[in-house]
Legacy VTK file of the C-alpha trace (Angstrom):
# vtk DataFile Version 3.0
C-alpha trace
ASCII
DATASET POLYDATA
POINTS 287 float
26.147 -4.605 -15.730
25.522 -7.505 -18.149
22.095 -8.225 -19.633
21.654 -11.609 -17.835
22.412 -9.878 -14.554
19.873 -7.213 -15.482
17.201 -9.891 -15.990
18.148 -11.437 -12.650
17.917 -8.092 -10.886
14.572 -7.431 -12.568
13.063 -10.512 -10.925
14.294 -9.675 -7.382
15.639 -13.206 -6.676
15.659 -12.693 -2.902
11.929 -11.926 -2.956
11.323 -14.933 -5.211
13.231 -17.241 -2.898
11.247 -15.913 0.051
7.920 -16.562 -1.635
8.994 -20.012 -2.782
10.157 -20.746 0.728
6.877 -19.330 2.082
4.998 -22.035 0.178
7.171 -24.679 1.851
6.612 -23.017 5.226
2.844 -23.062 4.698
3.026 -26.760 3.812
5.237 -27.662 6.773
3.002 -25.747 9.199
-0.055 -27.535 7.843
1.655 -30.958 7.954
4.949 -31.250 9.898
5.787 -34.576 8.236
5.590 -33.173 4.735
9.298 -32.318 4.501
10.096 -36.022 4.336
6.974 -37.421 2.675
5.848 -35.004 -0.060
8.934 -33.505 -1.656
7.313 -33.523 -5.124
4.432 -31.364 -3.846
6.939 -29.020 -2.235
9.038 -28.779 -5.394
6.049 -27.810 -7.534
4.879 -25.424 -4.836
8.283 -23.750 -4.617
8.431 -23.362 -8.405
4.963 -21.782 -8.404
5.839 -19.289 -5.673
9.232 -18.457 -7.166
8.230 -18.002 -10.803
4.959 -16.132 -10.233
6.771 -13.752 -7.890
9.531 -13.240 -10.468
6.919 -12.563 -13.149
5.155 -10.109 -10.853
8.393 -8.234 -10.170
9.042 -7.911 -13.908
5.543 -6.612 -14.586
5.802 -4.238 -11.649
9.009 -2.703 -13.021
7.416 -2.446 -16.466
4.541 -0.375 -15.079
6.842 1.581 -12.727
9.435 2.525 -15.320
8.524 6.238 -15.292
8.430 6.426 -11.487
11.674 4.458 -11.223
13.314 6.902 -13.620
13.012 9.379 -10.710
13.196 7.166 -7.613
15.459 4.316 -8.783
17.151 5.312 -12.091
19.690 2.469 -11.833
17.074 -0.284 -12.106
17.276 -2.409 -15.287
14.481 -0.758 -17.302
15.048 2.970 -16.589
18.799 2.467 -16.978
18.202 1.117 -20.501
19.759 -2.293 -19.809
16.432 -4.141 -20.253
13.812 -2.958 -22.742
10.171 -2.780 -21.548
9.007 -5.414 -24.054
11.793 -7.741 -22.888
10.526 -7.441 -19.333
7.014 -8.387 -20.509
8.308 -11.402 -22.430
10.194 -12.586 -19.349
7.044 -12.157 -17.255
4.991 -14.199 -19.746
7.504 -17.064 -19.739
7.711 -17.138 -15.942
3.924 -16.989 -15.595
3.542 -19.987 -17.898
5.969 -22.000 -15.785
4.249 -20.945 -12.565
0.768 -21.944 -13.686
2.052 -25.244 -15.078
3.548 -26.043 -11.660
0.313 -25.060 -9.880
-1.624 -27.321 -12.240
0.696 -30.175 -11.234
0.004 -29.409 -7.568
-3.722 -29.446 -8.284
-3.380 -32.892 -9.845
-1.466 -34.202 -6.804
-3.656 -32.703 -4.066
-6.577 -30.343 -4.616
-7.898 -28.071 -7.356
-7.632 -25.202 -4.848
-3.936 -24.917 -5.731
-4.629 -23.689 -9.253
-7.494 -21.496 -8.026
-5.288 -19.827 -5.403
-2.503 -19.256 -7.941
-5.021 -17.602 -10.287
-6.385 -15.448 -7.462
-2.872 -14.330 -6.534
-2.180 -13.388 -10.152
-5.442 -11.441 -10.467
-4.752 -9.582 -7.222
-1.303 -8.551 -8.394
-2.518 -7.502 -11.822
-5.213 -5.422 -10.115
-2.500 -3.784 -8.063
-0.214 -2.959 -10.987
-2.960 -1.659 -13.287
-5.418 -0.014 -10.876
-4.361 -0.219 -7.251
-0.798 1.096 -7.378
-1.854 4.730 -7.394
-4.532 4.244 -4.733
-2.157 4.206 -1.771
-3.364 2.119 1.167
-5.740 -0.126 -0.862
-2.794 -0.908 -3.109
-0.669 -1.737 -0.058
-3.366 -4.206 1.022
-3.291 -5.849 -2.407
0.492 -6.335 -2.242
0.248 -7.773 1.268
-2.432 -10.174 0.095
0.042 -11.454 -2.478
2.632 -11.901 0.289
0.206 -13.814 2.542
-1.210 -16.075 -0.180
1.907 -18.308 -0.611
1.481 -19.638 2.930
-2.133 -20.521 2.197
-1.107 -22.032 -1.127
1.503 -24.151 0.629
-1.141 -25.350 3.077
-3.296 -26.643 0.231
-0.402 -28.431 -1.476
-0.564 -30.978 1.365
-4.027 -30.561 2.958
-7.640 -30.030 1.945
-8.475 -27.512 4.700
-6.823 -24.362 6.048
-4.992 -24.788 9.376
-5.346 -22.172 12.122
-1.592 -21.814 12.557
-1.182 -21.132 8.836
-3.937 -18.517 8.988
-2.275 -16.796 11.954
1.080 -16.604 10.207
-0.523 -15.391 6.980
-2.150 -12.604 9.035
1.205 -11.681 10.595
2.747 -11.544 7.143
-0.131 -9.378 5.907
0.191 -6.805 8.707
3.986 -6.594 8.730
4.197 -6.309 4.940
1.510 -3.622 4.844
3.615 -1.661 7.319
6.640 -2.200 5.083
4.720 -1.024 2.007
3.746 2.172 3.830
7.387 2.608 4.836
8.406 2.192 1.188
5.973 5.003 0.409
8.080 7.274 2.619
11.187 6.255 0.656
9.495 6.923 -2.702
7.499 10.037 -1.769
9.290 12.339 -4.235
8.616 10.249 -7.337
5.132 9.277 -6.114
4.129 12.941 -5.854
5.240 13.539 -9.419
3.222 10.528 -10.662
0.178 11.261 -8.465
0.521 8.003 -6.518
-1.638 8.552 -3.439
0.385 6.776 -0.763
-0.155 7.647 2.887
3.154 9.520 2.848
1.923 11.672 -0.053
-1.594 12.219 1.290
-0.931 12.572 5.034
2.782 13.285 5.247
5.760 11.157 6.229
5.123 11.443 9.983
1.558 10.123 9.829
2.659 7.385 7.436
5.322 6.363 9.962
2.678 6.126 12.698
0.461 3.958 10.493
3.352 1.661 9.549
4.469 1.151 13.144
0.886 0.392 14.221
0.806 -2.462 11.714
4.209 -3.740 12.843
2.859 -3.936 16.391
-0.251 -5.781 15.228
2.040 -8.471 13.838
3.981 -8.546 17.123
0.772 -8.964 19.141
-0.278 -11.926 17.001
3.061 -13.721 17.375
2.494 -15.403 20.807
-0.873 -16.883 19.803
0.444 -20.037 18.043
2.460 -20.983 21.135
-0.388 -20.130 23.536
-2.713 -22.355 21.499
-0.108 -25.139 21.542
0.223 -25.047 17.748
4.033 -24.854 17.881
6.766 -26.087 20.222
8.818 -23.924 22.555
11.558 -23.840 19.893
9.350 -21.252 18.220
9.899 -18.723 21.009
13.568 -17.662 20.565
13.288 -16.981 16.842
9.929 -15.226 17.017
11.356 -13.097 19.842
14.085 -11.950 17.431
11.399 -11.172 14.845
9.407 -9.166 17.365
12.536 -7.312 18.460
13.279 -6.428 14.841
9.767 -5.082 14.284
9.810 -3.173 17.578
13.206 -1.671 16.724
11.929 -0.717 13.275
8.955 1.009 14.869
11.168 3.037 17.195
13.556 3.983 14.396
10.753 5.088 12.090
8.878 7.117 14.687
12.016 8.992 15.742
13.290 9.566 12.206
10.911 9.289 9.250
13.373 10.585 6.678
13.740 8.867 3.311
17.171 7.494 4.215
16.057 6.035 7.547
12.866 4.590 6.067
15.025 2.733 3.549
16.991 1.179 6.449
13.783 0.258 8.269
12.264 -1.604 5.337
15.438 -3.737 5.121
15.266 -4.572 8.838
11.604 -5.522 8.485
12.448 -7.826 5.577
15.133 -9.563 7.637
12.736 -9.862 10.593
10.184 -11.428 8.284
12.699 -14.058 7.122
13.496 -14.953 10.751
9.763 -15.196 11.408
9.503 -17.767 8.623
12.187 -19.848 10.291
10.457 -19.495 13.659
7.316 -21.167 12.394
9.190 -23.958 10.624
11.333 -24.727 13.695
8.300 -24.447 15.950
6.360 -26.990 13.934
9.045 -29.598 13.292
10.991 -29.101 16.536
LINES 1 288
287 0 1 2 3 4 5 6 7 8 9 10 11 12 13 14 15 16 17 18 19 20 21 22 23 24 25 26 27 28 29 30 31 32 33 34 35 36 37 38 39 40 41 42 43 44 45 46 47 48 49 50 51 52 53 54 55 56 57 58 59 60 61 62 63 64 65 66 67 68 69 70 71 72 73 74 75 76 77 78 79 80 81 82 83 84 85 86 87 88 89 90 91 92 93 94 95 96 97 98 99 100 101 102 103 104 105 106 107 108 109 110 111 112 113 114 115 116 117 118 119 120 121 122 123 124 125 126 127 128 129 130 131 132 133 134 135 136 137 138 139 140 141 142 143 144 145 146 147 148 149 150 151 152 153 154 155 156 157 158 159 160 161 162 163 164 165 166 167 168 169 170 171 172 173 174 175 176 177 178 179 180 181 182 183 184 185 186 187 188 189 190 191 192 193 194 195 196 197 198 199 200 201 202 203 204 205 206 207 208 209 210 211 212 213 214 215 216 217 218 219 220 221 222 223 224 225 226 227 228 229 230 231 232 233 234 235 236 237 238 239 240 241 242 243 244 245 246 247 248 249 250 251 252 253 254 255 256 257 258 259 260 261 262 263 264 265 266 267 268 269 270 271 272 273 274 275 276 277 278 279 280 281 282 283 284 285 286
């Protein structure tokens, strides 16, 4: 693997694209006409979500390099392709770009944009330095970072938080927390060695699976509310039904088989379901 590809893999580009897209989703939910009228706001918002996520992924792998040496030895840092200090330099450069873009958003709309970006950064730093080994509290911190881009996107085009944006941010929070607990099942061996107190380590893989599926179902139960409150069109229904089916299937798979290999499959299905859920809200708002 080449060094540029190692840097790219370090940043998890799929996750970055999702978070950048999440900002656009938050903006479009808050103001359906924004896709045509405020492309500059959306561009800055996307850059903020993308680069701060990429920086966070780099910092995360820097702090996780000893755990990854056990759980994921082929990742760029434990494999020796990227040096730890190089990962930190990349994170610094990406963070600078992200905050510059959020400052531009603040100039165009509201100062809340920069404030929210700072809050997201503080939350993630708290997770990587203190919360990572705490288990469930750390999962909540990660899920807060996943939910924040939608709220950030809202404020790139509006001065108040819309109910539909808040509902989707809550769905993202619950489903991602379930996914983080599922990831704990995948990483239980290395986490035990590093004294990371995930639910899988503290309560066992079976109880962790029950907790994860409970959170998946919380997200499913929230999904009809936007349509019932007439916040989205009926075009929302088919795609959100696919999302709900994916989360329900993940729950069944995890409860019947909470092995490391199956948990790895489940977290991928949940990620795909989450992407479809993003599309459901966009289509439901502009359709």
